[in-house]
C-alpha positions, 0 to 999 in steps of 0.5 A, a space after each residue: 324746394 328741400 334745404 341743400 348745403 348752400 342754403 345751411 352755409 347762408 344762414 350759418 354765415 360760413 361757407 359751404 367748406 365749413 359744412 361740409 366738414 361739420 357734418 363729415 366730422 373732418 379736419 380742425 373747427 372752433 366750437 363757434 363754428 360748429 354751433 352755427 353750423 349745427 343751429 342752421 341746420 336744426 332751424 331750416 331741417 336739413 339732412 345730408 343727403 345718404 345716397 350723396 355720401 354713398 356715392 362718395 364711398 362716406 358710410 351710410 351709418 346704417 345697420 341692416 338686420 335681418 330676422 325670422 321673424 318678430 314674433 318671438 319674443 326674444 327676437 322682438 327684445 334683440 332687436 330693440 338691444 341692437 337699436 339702442 346699441 347701434 342708435 347711442 353709437 349715430 347708426 340707424 337700423 333697417 329691420 327684414 324679417 323673414 319668415 325663415 324663407 331663404 328667395 326673402 332673405 337674399 332679396 333683403 340680402 341684395 337691398 341691404 348691399 345695394 343700399 350700401 348698409 354698413 354691416 350686417 347683422 343676421 339672426 337667419 335659420 336659413 342656408 342662404 348665408 351658409 351659400 353667399 356670407 362670406 367674409 368679403 361684407 360685413 355680418 354677424 350671426 346672432 345665434 347660429 354658426 354660419 361659416 368659419 369667414 362668419 363671427 358668431 354671438 350666440 348663447 351657451 344654450 347646452 350650459 343654459 339648459 343645465 343651469 335649468 334642469 338643476 333649478 327643476 331637480 333642485 326643488 324635487 320636480 318629478 314630472 317636466 313639462 318643456 315648451 319649445 315653440 315652431 319646430 321650424 325654428 327649432 335649431 337655437 334650442 336643441 341645446 337647450 333641451 338636450 341640456 
């Protein structure tokens, strides 16, 4: 049988309301009460019910991340950094890899929204979010401008390509080979190659 908030209150010797306030960081609580509740939760291995919290309109403290794959070292390193940053802010992450399949992205998008994640970070290169993404749901795009309503975080690939070319020219290299990866995943590096 799972541990309930009442079990935690009994173990800590406080009211259910006090346990609820500790879990939700609401109202004034003495440091002693907070410590008692945290120790009781730890001892009983109590985890607040995320589904119940969402029904009450509370944050899920979860961010969905949709990436094309983890085959590209950029995406696997990016996800590690996203997860580290969000974890430090007490969020958990749900990773979805789509292989640039817009039908799969649509499924993930619906799944993440139905689980009421607090937002989505997308590295998608398909056109799904162009049609379905809007400012009414928190989405941030990585490395691709999806629409004017969705904020984008991206590199200045043109300037980066020029910087690399400058270093190559500076060293007197005459013949250059560019290894760019799959043409299906070419969009983010077009400007880099041009630069």
